[in-house]
C-alpha positions in Angstrom: 142.0 -26.0 -59.3 145.1 -27.8 -60.3 147.4 -26.9 -63.2 147.5 -30.5 -64.5 146.0 -31.6 -67.7 142.2 -32.1 -67.4 140.9 -35.3 -68.9 138.6 -35.0 -72.0 135.4 -36.7 -71.0 132.1 -36.1 -72.8 129.0 -35.1 -70.8 127.1 -38.4 -71.3 130.0 -40.3 -69.8 130.4 -37.8 -66.9 126.6 -38.2 -66.2 126.8 -42.0 -66.2 129.9 -42.0 -64.0 128.4 -39.5 -61.5 125.2 -41.5 -61.2 126.9 -44.8 -60.4 129.7 -43.1 -58.3 127.3 -41.1 -56.2 125.0 -44.0 -55.5 128.0 -46.0 -54.4 129.2 -43.2 -52.1 125.8 -42.9 -50.5 125.7 -46.7 -49.9 129.2 -46.9 -48.4 129.1 -46.9 -44.6 132.5 -45.3 -44.4 131.5 -42.0 -45.8 127.7 -41.9 -46.3 127.2 -40.1 -42.9 128.8 -37.0 -44.4 126.0 -36.5 -47.0 122.7 -34.8 -46.1 119.6 -36.9 -46.6 118.5 -35.4 -49.9 117.5 -37.6 -52.9 120.5 -38.8 -55.0 119.4 -36.8 -58.0 119.2 -33.5 -56.0 122.8 -34.1 -54.8 124.3 -35.4 -58.0 122.9 -32.8 -60.5 125.0 -29.9 -59.1 128.1 -32.2 -59.1 127.4 -33.0 -62.8 127.1 -29.3 -63.6 130.4 -28.6 -61.9 132.2 -31.4 -63.7 130.7 -30.4 -67.0 132.3 -27.0 -66.5 135.6 -28.4 -65.2 136.0 -31.0 -67.9 134.5 -29.1 -70.8 136.3 -27.7 -73.8 135.5 -24.1 -72.9 137.3 -22.2 -70.2 135.0 -21.2 -67.3 135.3 -18.0 -65.3 136.6 -18.7 -61.7 133.5 -16.9 -60.3 131.2 -19.3 -62.3 133.2 -22.3 -61.0 132.9 -21.0 -57.5 129.1 -20.7 -57.9 128.8 -24.2 -59.3 130.9 -25.6 -56.4 128.9 -23.7 -53.9 125.7 -25.2 -55.3 127.1 -28.7 -55.0 128.4 -28.3 -51.5 125.1 -26.8 -50.3 123.1 -29.6 -52.0 125.2 -32.5 -50.7 126.3 -31.3 -47.3 124.1 -28.3 -46.2 121.8 -29.1 -43.4 118.4 -27.5 -43.2 116.5 -26.5 -40.1 113.7 -29.0 -40.8 115.9 -31.9 -39.6 118.3 -30.8 -36.9 121.4 -32.9 -36.4 122.6 -34.3 -33.1 124.0 -31.6 -30.8 127.8 -31.8 -30.6 130.6 -29.6 -29.4 130.7 -27.6 -32.7 127.1 -26.5 -32.3 128.0 -24.3 -29.4 131.5 -23.3 -30.5 130.3 -19.7 -30.8 130.2 -19.5 -27.0 134.0 -19.9 -26.9 134.5 -16.3 -28.2 132.5 -15.0 -25.3 134.5 -17.0 -22.8 138.0 -16.3 -24.3 137.2 -12.8 -25.8 138.5 -14.1 -29.1 136.0 -12.4 -31.3 138.3 -12.4 -34.4 140.0 -15.7 -34.0 143.6 -16.6 -33.1 146.5 -18.4 -34.8 146.1 -21.2 -32.3 143.0 -22.5 -34.2 143.6 -24.5 -37.4 142.8 -22.4 -40.5 141.3 -24.0 -43.5 140.7 -22.4 -46.9 137.2 -22.7 -48.4 137.0 -23.5 -52.1 133.7 -21.5 -52.1 131.4 -20.4 -49.3 129.3 -23.6 -49.5 132.4 -25.6 -48.8 132.0 -24.7 -45.1 129.1 -27.2 -45.0 131.5 -30.0 -45.8 134.4 -28.8 -43.6 132.2 -28.5 -40.5 132.0 -32.3 -40.7 135.8 -32.5 -40.3 136.7 -34.9 -43.1 140.1 -36.5 -43.1 142.5 -38.0 -45.7 141.1 -41.5 -45.1 137.7 -40.3 -46.3 139.2 -38.9 -49.5 140.9 -42.3 -50.0 137.6 -44.0 -49.8 136.1 -41.7 -52.4 139.0 -42.4 -54.8 138.5 -46.1 -54.2 134.8 -45.9 -55.0 135.6 -43.8 -58.1 138.2 -46.4 -59.3 135.7 -49.3 -58.8 133.0 -47.3 -60.6 135.2 -46.6 -63.6 136.1 -50.3 -63.7 132.5 -51.4 -63.4 131.4 -49.0 -66.2 134.2 -50.3 -68.5 135.8 -46.9 -68.9 139.0 -47.3 -71.0 142.2 -47.6 -68.9 143.8 -44.3 -70.2 140.6 -42.3 -69.6 140.2 -44.0 -66.1 143.8 -43.0 -65.2 143.3 -39.4 -66.3 140.0 -39.2 -64.3 141.6 -40.7 -61.2 144.6 -38.4 -61.5 142.3 -35.4 -61.9 140.2 -36.5 -58.8 143.3 -37.2 -56.7 144.6 -33.7 -57.5 141.6 -32.2 -55.7 142.5 -33.7 -52.3 144.2 -30.6 -50.8 141.4 -28.2 -51.9 138.5 -30.4 -50.8 140.1 -31.0 -47.4 140.6 -27.2 -47.0 144.3 -27.1 -47.5 144.3 -25.6 -51.0 143.2 -22.2 -52.5 139.9 -20.7 -53.1 138.4 -21.1 -56.5 137.5 -17.4 -56.6 138.4 -14.9 -53.9 136.7 -11.5 -54.1 138.5 -10.3 -51.0 135.5 -10.5 -48.7 137.2 -13.1 -46.3 134.5 -15.7 -47.1 137.2 -18.1 -48.0 138.7 -18.4 -44.5 137.3 -21.1 -42.2 138.3 -21.6 -38.6 137.7 -24.9 -36.9 136.2 -25.0 -33.4 137.7 -27.8 -31.5 
């Protein structure tokens, strides 16, 4: 996570912001396709838990933050076998290694860094900066709608903006135990 100052926001405000913010994200045609079709509450609760830890007064161990982030990414973006997605070129990317003999991967493929293992569920959807801009726009509108004070809104928006590189796979892992689970190679 970023070295910047984290905003001081109590849990009840975090909960209210997440509920409105998340509902707006799921309603926005520009980004709702990224989320799995679980109920809003199932997706939002792990995000609340992660934000409580990030914005709380107590320092949280990196392993715990990684576990909380993992739970969120799995709840929001993980696909189950019960409802298969449309087949696309990434579904059969594993065949490439048999054709090219590239069992380990090469430097020709873009490398992304996972915040946590569950982050791979999101990165497989190939998000771009424009998607992050939409999320920030929705957050800004949500804060305005809820009447969050300007200084608190600015701190929250700054904090959210600081996560761009990590969320899009260009940052560092939250916790790296050296098992190579933080490296993600795209197929395409």
